[in-house]
C-alpha positions, 0 to 999 in steps of 0.5 A: 499500499506504500505505493498508493499512499505515495501517489496521493502524497505526490498529488498533494505536492504537485497541487501545492506547487501548481498553485504557487504564483496564483494571484487573487484574481487567477483563482476565479478565472474560468476558461471556456468549458472549464471550472475555476481553480477555486472550484477545483481545489474545493472539489479536490478537498471535498473528494478527499473527504469522500475518501475519508468517509469510506476509510472510516477516517473521522473529519470535522464537519464542514458547511461548504461540501455542496458547492464543490460536489460532482455536478455542482455549479461551476460558480463558487458562492461568496460564502465558501472558504478562500482557495488557500483554506481549501488547499490547507484542508486538501493537504491535511486530509491528504496526510490522514488518508496516506497514514490510513492507507499505510496501515491498511491490511490486504483484508481492509483493501479487499472489503466489498463496497459499491464503486463511488461512481455507478452502482457496481460492487467492487472493493475499497482498493478499486475505489481508492484507485478510482479516486486517485485517477479522479484526483489526478484528472483535476490536478491536471486541469489546474496545470492547464489553467496555470499554462493558460494564465501564462504562468511558468510551467511547473515541469 
């Protein structure tokens, strides 16, 4: 499970680096057909909380889940936390997820559960792999926004 923990940790580091140099107005900038970086980082934080839900990791309740759920409006309401707070939440929750993954047994990984998307019966491990893919997809979108804003490429 170390390799799976490593990739979630990697996404934390990459996301933090991608958001370096973002000016205040950059977070709300939307390009045609795309979500803003503010929505993306909120969505990533909410998605990590979904991982906590199925890994039985307790988290403090939040009042900002709905605006960042899958299928929500791309407009971020004014009463949502600023991007820096969402990033801090994403990173802190990520540390807890990585620690939990490292402590999981093979039996924990093979525990049956429904796939996060769809109604298919799978395992905890399948869901972790899906959530890693989902997270990486959105981290890549932040990278594209960075390029469209004219910021220096990360790699």
